[in-house]
C-alpha positions in Angstrom: -0.2 14.5 -0.1 -0.8 13.1 3.4 -3.9 11.5 4.9 -5.5 15.3 5.9 -5.4 16.5 2.1 -6.7 13.2 1.0 -10.2 13.7 2.9 -10.1 17.1 2.1 -10.4 15.9 -1.7 -12.5 12.9 -0.6 -14.8 14.5 1.0 -15.3 17.7 -2.1 -15.7 15.4 -4.4 -18.1 12.4 -2.8 -20.4 15.6 -1.2 -19.8 14.3 1.9 -18.3 16.6 5.5 -14.3 15.6 6.4 -15.0 13.6 9.2 -17.4 11.8 7.2 -14.8 10.7 4.9 -12.1 10.8 7.1 -14.3 7.9 9.4 -14.8 5.7 5.4 -11.5 6.6 4.5 -10.1 5.1 8.3 -12.1 2.0 8.5 -10.7 1.4 4.8 -7.6 1.3 5.5 -8.2 -1.1 8.3 -10.0 -3.4 6.7 -7.3 -3.5 3.7 -4.4 -3.8 6.6 -5.8 -6.2 8.2 -7.0 -8.6 5.3 -3.0 -8.7 4.1 -2.1 -9.2 7.6 -4.6 -12.3 8.4 -3.3 -12.9 3.9 -5.7 -11.9 2.1 -5.4 -10.5 -0.9 -7.5 -7.1 -1.8 -7.4 -6.6 -5.5 -9.3 -3.0 -6.7 -9.4 -3.4 -10.3 -8.1 -0.6 -12.2 -6.3 0.6 -9.4 -3.9 -1.9 -7.7 -3.5 -4.8 -5.7 -2.4 -5.4 -1.9 -0.4 -8.8 -0.7 1.8 -10.3 1.8 5.0 -11.7 0.5 7.4 -14.3 1.4 11.3 -12.4 1.8 14.1 -15.2 2.1 16.2 -15.3 4.0 19.3 -14.0 2.9 23.0 -12.4 4.5 23.5 -9.1 5.0 26.2 -7.1 7.1 26.3 -4.7 9.8 26.8 -1.4 8.6 28.8 0.0 11.7 31.8 -2.9 11.3 31.2 -4.3 8.1 30.6 -8.2 10.3 28.6 -11.0 7.8 25.0 -11.3 9.4 21.6 -13.0 8.5 19.0 -11.8 7.3 15.8 -14.0 8.6 13.3 -14.5 6.6 9.7 -12.7 7.0 6.5 -11.0 5.7 6.6 -8.1 3.8 3.4 -5.8 2.4 3.6 -5.0 -1.9 1.6 -2.9 -3.6 0.7 -4.0 -7.5 -0.8 -0.8 -9.2 -3.0 -2.3 -11.5 -3.8 -0.9 -15.6 -5.5 2.0 -15.3 -3.7 3.4 -13.2 -0.3 2.4 -14.6 -1.5 4.5 -18.0 -2.7 7.3 -15.9 0.8 7.6 -14.7 2.2 6.6 -17.8 0.7 7.7 -20.8 1.9 5.7 -24.0 2.2 8.3 -25.9 2.3 7.1 -29.5 
């Protein structure tokens, strides 16, 4: 599913126009990205959490030459699925 498909489904589910759904979805995504970029954690109960995580410096290899190289430390965005989301994707079968 791409963004256009998601906009269509949101518009249908919320009974709004596609343009309104696109505007809201774009705004939500921008706010989440800005918050994570500013080291804030965004938690949507049941859905999951978005946050920035530190990745340590490590040693890697140049794929062309095989030479060792140092990969610097960096920050990366991360998502952790919430309990409700996890259960929807992989329901317990008892």
